[in-house]
N, C-alpha and C positions, 0 to 999 in steps of 0.2 A: 504493500500500500504506500509506503514511504517513497519508493522509487518512482511510482506513478505520479505522486504529488510533486516531487522534485522536478520530474520531467515536464509536467504541465506548467508549473510555476516559473521555471527558469529557462527552459529551452524555448518556450513560446512567449516568454515575457508576459504571461498572464493576459494574453489577448482574449477578449470576450466576444463571441459571435453575436451578431445582432439578430434579435427576434422580431424586428419590426417588419411589418408587411404593409404595402401600400393599400389604401382603401379605395375600392372601386364603387363605393356607394354614391349614388347620385344625390343631388340636392333637392330632391322632390319635397314638396310641401307636406306630403302625407306619407311618411315612411311607415312601414310595417313595424310591429313590435320587435321582430327579429332584426330588422335593419337598425333600429335604434340601439338595441343591445350590442350588435356588432360594432357600431360606431363608438359606443361608450367604451368598449374594451380596447379598441384601437387608440382612442384618445388617452385613456388611462395608461396604456403602455408607453405611448410617446411622452406623456408627462413624467412618468417614472424614469424613463430613459434620460430625459433632459435634466431631471433633478438628482441623478445619481451622484454620489460623493466623488469628487475629483480624486483620481489616483495620485499618489505622491511619487513623483519620478525618482526622487532621491532614495526612497525606500526600495524601489524596484532595482535601481542601480546597485544599491548596497547588497541586496539579496544575490544579484548576479555575481558580484565580486566574491561574496562568501562562498558561493557555489564553486567558483573558480579555485578558491583556496582549498576547498575540499578535494577537488580534482587534482590539484597540485600534490596534495598529501598522498593521494592514491598512487602516484608515480614517484614518490619520495623526493619531491621538490620543496623542501622545507622553507628555504629562503623566499621563493616565489609565493608560497602560501602566506607567509608572514606579511609580505608586501601587499598582497590582495586583501588581507584582513585589515591592515592599516588604512588602505584605500576605502574599504567598506565602511569603516568607522568615520572616515573623513567625509563621506557622502552625507552623513547624518549630523555633522558638526554644527551646521547653522541651525538646524532644528533643535538639537539638544542644548544649544547655548541661548535659545530664545527665552523671553521672560515667562511665557506660558507654554511649557513643553506639553504637547498633546500626549494622551495616554496611548492612543492608537493611530497608526499610519495606514490608510487604506491602500491596498495593493491589488485588489481585484473586485470587480462587480459582476454579479451573476443575476440573470433574470429568467424566470421560468413561468409560463402560463399553463395553468391546469383548469380546463374549462368543462364543467358538467353542464351540458346544454339543455337538459330536461327541465321540467317544471317541478314545483313543490310536490305534486302528486307522484311524479316519477321518483322522487327521493323516497317517498313513503313505500312505493312498490319495491324499490331496490333494498331498502332496509328490511322489509318483510322477507325478501329473498335471502338476505344475509343471515337472518335469524333461522330460517328454514335450513340453510346449508350447514350452519353451526350445529343445529339439533340433529342433523343427519351425519355429523362427524366429518363433513367436508370443509375442514378448517382453511385449507389453502385457497380453495375456490371462494370461500367467504371473504378471505383477506384480500384477494384480487379485486373483488367487487367493491369492497369497502374503500380500497385505495382510490377507486375511480370516483368516489363521492367527494370530490374537491372541486371548487370553482373559485380560483384565486390567482392573483399575480404575486409571485414570491420574489422578493428582492433580497439578495444576500451580499453583504460587503465583508470581504476577508481583510483583516487588518494585521499589521505587524505590531506586536506589543512592545512599546519602548521601555516597559518596566523590566523586561528580561533580555531582549535581543542584544543591545549594546554591551551589557555585562557579559553575556555569553561570548561575544567576539573578543573582549578583553581577556577573558579566562582562557580562550583557545590560544591567543597570542602568548600568554604567560606559559602555557603548557609547552609551546614550541620552544620558548627560551630555555625551558628545563629539559628539552629533548624528549618530552612525553608525547610522542606522535599519536598513539592510540587514543589517549585522553583528549587531545586536540581534535581529532577526527570525530570522536563521539560527541564532543561539545558542539561542533559545527553542525553535525547532523541534527542534534536536538534544536539548535537555533533555527535551522532551515525547515523544521517540521512542526513548529509551534505557532499557531495563529489564533487570533480572536475573531470570532464570527458573529456578526450582527445581522439578524433576520427581520425583515418587515413583510407582513402579510396584508394584501389588499383584497378583500372578498369581492369578486366580480358581481355577485347578485346585488350588493349594496351600491356598487358603481352603476349598475344597470338601473336600479330603482331610482337613484338620484337623477339620471339622465331622462328617464321616462317621466318623472315628475316635472322636470324642467321643460320638456317638450309639451307636456300637458298644459302647463301654465301659459304657454304661448298660443295654444290652440283653443283654450277654454271659451274665448269670446266668439270666435268664428265657426268652431266645429265642436259642439258639446259632446256629440257621440264619440268622436275620435279622442277627445280629451279624457272622457270617462274610460275608454278602452285602455289608454295609456296608464291611467291611475289604477285600474284593476290589475294590470300587468305589473305595475310597481309594487302593489301589495303582494302579489304572488312571488315576486323576487325576494321580498322581505321574508315571506314564509320559507322560501328555499334556503335563504341564508341561515335562518334559525334552525331548520331541520338538518342542515349540513354542519351545525355546531359552531358557528362563528359567534364568539362571546365578546361583548364589549364591556369595558369598565365604566362606561357612561351611566349616569343616573337615569337617562332615558331608556325605556324598555321597548322590546319589539311590540308589545301590546299597545303602548302609548303611540308608537309610530303608526300602527294600524288604525288607531282611533283618530289620529290626525288626518290620515288619508280619507277615512270615512267622512270626517267633517268637511274636507275639501270637496269630496264627491257630492255631498248634500248641497253645498253652496253652488256648485257648478250646475246642478239640476234645477236650482231655484233662482234666486235673484242674480246669481253669477257675479258676485263681488268678492272674489276669492283671492285677490292679489296678496293681501296680508297673510291669509291662511297658507298660501303657497310658500311665501317667504319664511314663515315660521317653521313649516314642515321641512323645507330644504335645510335650514340652519340646524334643526334638531338631528336630521339624518346625517348631515356633514359631521357634526360633533360626535355622533354615535360611531360613524365609520372610522374617524380618526383615533378612537379609543379602543378599536379592536385589538385584542391582546396579541402582541408580537413578542419575540424572545431574543435574548442576546446571551451568548455563552462563549467560553474559551475552549477551543478544541485543540488537542494535541494529537496529530496523526501518528499512527503506530504502524 
């Protein structure tokens, strides 16, 4: 596993492939729910791509030099290894001497889309099938089906931890001065395989729901029927998000969001003065989405 990671990080310099696809959706004034959802996913992906944490070039260069030092030691070139270690430390000198030294230096961004395209009812059907498979002892099949029940944009930033990496390089250099080649190699390997990973999860059903509500607000005056269709689909997307297990730390609940949508629907059907109701709903949903639980941890590859 370690060799694979080193190869990926250092030989390719952590280049991340783009997941972006061009949208061929037209600008029709009456898009289908499917088109609205597709457009929402594309926009969310582009926005996430544009907002990704900038990679620190100095950190990448330092890693590359540390890898060269390790390669030097593999062919008994101790002096060249020490030189590359010193250069690796030098790449971080400006960062380490700054007033506010960051704890983490971003070295790689990854983005993965997992899109369950079914409805909330489809989730119910799939979960029922999972239970039946488990009861029948077909655990692997149940697991495969359960894995498919995800609808999210996953963003992972891999970081170089400054709390440990520079010290590891200094220790490796000291080992070389003491002619402890094995210890130096082991220290470099550890430094090149310890990273802090920060993950962000953006549930696509919530993104879709927000977009459907936004489009509904623009159509409410001129096309009540279409606006109500969008609102109904927005409610279904919320159902799907809840059934797929996306939990928010917001004080707002799924139940409250559904109630707000019902209030907007009632207003659209009646006097149709729903502008403030739409604004309130959008703000509540935005805050709810932003507080979906994400995770951060430190991973040491083995």
